[in-house]
N, C-alpha and C positions, 0 to 999 in steps of 0.2 A: 505493499499498500503505501506507494513512495518510496524515496530514497531516505534511508533511515542511517545515520553515523553509528557506526559498530562501538559496540561497547563490551571494549576488554573484561571491564570486573562481571558482565556479566555470561562472558564465557567460562573466567576461570572460575565461576559458582558453579557452572554446568560442568567442568572438569572435575569438581571436590566432590559433587554430589553423585556424578558416576563413580568415582572413586571409590566413595562411601559404601554404595552397595554391593561392590565387587566386593571390597573385604565384607560385607555382611554375608553375601552368598560363599564366600570364601571360608569361614568360619564352618560354616554346616560340614563341605569339602572336608576341612582339616580334622574337625570330628568325627568324622566318619572314616576316613582312611588311614589318617594318622595314629599311633600309637601316644599313648602319655597325655598330658594335660596340655589342652590347645591353647596357644599362645593369645590367639583371638575372641575365644569366648568370653571373656567376660571386655577386653576393646572393642571389639564388634558387635555387641550383641544388639546393639541397638541405632547400628548403621545404616539400616534402611532408611533413617531419618534424611536420607539424601533424597530421598522420593519426595518427602515434604519441603523441600528447598528446590526438587524440577517443579511442584505445581506452583509454587507461591512466585519463582521466574517466569514459568510461565501467562501466568497471569497478569503480569508489570510487562512482558513481551505484548500482550494483547491489546490491551489500551495504549501501549507507548506507540505501536506502527498504526494503529484505528484512529490517533489524533489525524483529524482534517476531514476524515471520510465519512463521517459518519452520516445517513441519508443521501448519501450519493448514490448514482443509479449506478449498479452494478457492483459497485464494491462491498455487497457481503459475498454474492457468487465470486471474487475473486478472492477475498479471502479465504473462503473455502475451499476452492481450488488449489489455492498456494501450499496451505495447511495439509490438504489430501495428497498433494505429491511430496512434500517435505516429510510425512509419516508412513503411508502405505506403501508403496513399492520395497523400501527397505525391510519393513517388517512383514510382508507378504514372503518377502526372499526366504527369510529365516523362518518365518514358521512354514512355508515348505520343504527346507531342512528338517524340521522336527514332524512333519507329517512323513517323510521318506524314509526316517528312522522308525517311526513307529512301527511302518509295515517291512523292514526289511529287517532291521537290527531290532527288534522290540525289547531284547534286553538292556541295551542301550537307551531307553528312557523310561522316564519315571512310569512305573506300571498305573497308577492313578489318572493316566491322561485316557485310560480305554475308555470313559463313560464322557467325555467332551464332547463337546459339541466343535468339529471342526469347521462347519461352515460359521456359526457363532463367532470363533474364535477371527476368519479372516474377517470378516466384518465388523467386527468390533461391539458387534451385538453384547448386552448384559445378558449374562448366563451366571447358573449355580455355580459353576465349579470355573475354575482358573480357566485361561486362554492355552492353546497346547503348547504356545510357545510363554511360560508362566510369567515374565517382566511386562507379556500385554495386557497384565490386569490395569494397571498405568494410562495406558493406551487408552483404555474404556473411558477412563476418568478424564483424560486428554479433549477424546474423540466427543465426549457427551458438552465439555467445557465450549470445543468450538463452534459447534451448532447451538449453544444459547445464545454464543458471543457473535455468530452469524447474523441473528435475531436483533441483535441488540444492534449492530451495526446498518440493520435494512430498518429497522423501526423508532429506534430512540434516537431523539434529538441530543447531540452531543452535551449540550448543557446538563441535562436529566440520567446522564449514564451513574453518575455516582448514586444517583435515589435511586434507581434502576439497583444498583449492585447491593445498597444497604438492606432494600425490600427483599431480595434476595437472600440476603444472609438471614432476613428476619422471617423469611419462609421455611429455610433449613430449622430454624431455631426453636421453634412453635409445632413444627412437624409431630415431635416425639408428644407433646400432650394432645394430639389430635384424638379421633375415635383411630383405632388401629384400621392402617390400611393394608391393599393388596400385599403380601411377602411375595413379589414377585423380584425378580433380580432388577427390572427397570428402576421399581419403587425404592429399593435399598440405595441404587446409585443416585437416585434424586434426592433424597432425604441425606444422603452422606454428610461426615461433619468436615469431612476432606475438601469439600468444596470450598468451604470459609479458608482454604490457602490458594485455592485462585482468587478468590474476591479480593483476600488481602490484598494479594501481589497487584491485580487491577486495580484500585483503588492507590495504592503508593506508587503506581506508573502514572497514575496522572498526579498525585501531589508531589513525589519527592522532591518535585527545584523547590520546595517549600521550605525545606528542613534547613538549616542552619549549618554553616560548612564545619563549625568547629564540635558537631555532634556526630562528625561521620566516624572517626576514632571509637568514641565512646557507643556506638552501637553497635561496635562490628566486636568489639570487647563484651557487650553486654550480650549481643547473641550468642558468642561463643560461648559465654560463663551460661549462659540459659540451657544449651544444648547439653555440656557437660555432667551441669548437674544434674540434669533430667534424668540421662546415662546412668548418672552413679546413683540416683536414689531411686529408680524405678524397681521393679522388681527382678528378680535375677534370673525370672524363668522369659523374660525377654519379651517383643511385640506382641506374640502369640496371646498373652494373657490378659494382655493390656488395650482399654476401653478408647474407641476412633477419637472419641472426644477429648481424654487425656492426650492423645497424641496432639493431638492439632493443638492443643492447650501449649506445649511443652515444645515438642519441634516444630509447629507450625510457626509461632511465636518470637521462637529462636531464630527462623528462618527470615522473617520479615526483616526481623531487627540485621541482619547480616546482610541482606541487601539492600534497605535503605542506608545503611554503612557506606556498604561497595559504592554506591553508582554516585552517591554524594563528594565520597572521598574521591572518583575519579574524577566527576564533572570541574573539580576545584585544584584538579595538578598533582595531586598528595598521590596518588596511583601509579605506579610502575608494574603491570603484568610481568611475570616470570614470562620465556616464550613459553617454554615444557608445559607451564599452567594452561596460558591461551591453546596450544596445540591439544592439551587434553580435551578442553571445553569445545572446542572446533571438532573432535571425534567423538564426542562423549556421546551422541545415537549410537553410533557404530560399535561405541565400547560396552552402553548398555544392552544393546543387541545380541553381540558376540559374548561377551563374558561368561556365560552360563557354560553356550561349550567350550569352551579356554578352561576353564575349571574343571569342568568334569574330567575331560580326557586328562589333565594333570594332577589330580586327584588317584584315577585309576592307576597312570605311569608311574606316579609315585609308590603308589602300594605294589607294585610288580618288582622294582627295584626295591622298596624294603632298607629304605636307610636307618642307621643304628636311631632308636628312638631317644629324645633329647630336647631343652631347646634348640638346641645348634641345628636340628633338620627340620624342628618345626616352621624356625625363622631360614633357614633356606627354603622351605617348599611357598612362604609364606611372599618373599621378595620375588622369586624366581615367577612364582604364578601370577603375582599382581602386574610383573613387567613385564610377562607372556600376551597378558590381555591388554594391556595398555599398546600393544607393540600390534597383535591383531584388531586391536579396535582403530589404530591410525593408520595400519597398512586395508582395511577393508572401506577407510572413509575415503582414503587417495584412490582408491582402486575402482571402487563402485559407487558409495554414496555420491561425494562429487561429483562422477560423471550424470548421473542420474540427474542431480541438480540442476545442470547446466542445459541437459537435453528439450526444457521447452525453448531455451533462447534458440537454439537448434533447429527446433521445429517451425520458428518464426513467430513464436511468444513472445513480444519483445518485454525487456525490465519492467517499461513502465506499466505494462499491463498486469501484471502479478505485483500483489501485496508482500511485502516483507515477509 
């Protein structure tokens, strides 16, 4: 939706979010395949909070790229086309890889996939079970955000967008107090408190320029402190036992604070992004989609080699596996994702016709 200046702070946060999710899933693989206490057991127990950061950043990006485009003819359709092209082809490729593995080498795939709907997985339709590519559950939420926001772009005047966002948040808040609705996956999706994170990011995208520059670093410190304190104080059982509302209150608020501080810090010329972190951010979507395959292969390979148990072996596994995930994510981004993203231009769809 128009040309938008690149914000390195967003890319860095995307990179950190993807890396956190990698560590969260690597924790399970380490505990499954390696002997002895897992190094990541306590450290990465709540690292899936990277998803909360993804959702907040997504909301921020939506209102940032939509500024000045509300109620304009074709803007909503252009938004959906660009979002769909950004997300779906890569997701379909790796979903197909899982489907092929299910058919050819079922022992390589989680047995719980047997009851999942492949069609619902491909179309990101809310379903009672996780998609066949498990990380696709977050894309179901993203697809819902995009559809709602496309409606906002089409029908809500720009000055009323904050009002709509507040009404949306209010509707989610009162839903638990209303008579029980149908327990369908779609109902669960639209009443899910995780949507608060998207809404908060969208509100931040509208108002972040009003935040004083002197608050940038304190906001970053506060966001980090909230996330660390939550990870330490919450039950050792991990996120599986945590209410979604608690997750949003702890890690969603931390993500908002981090993002607010980061974008204000960059806007005032105080932010210098490390090159490796911006590269990680650029390839974060590829990393997010591919890391499950990489860490599963690494866990199986490590178990076959059977290195001596102990902290050194665990540390080597974590470092090597994390590095392998990052390399694989970057290669897939450079060789597959980036060429896919520029295909519309090669097909004659100019940059100005597509939203950012």
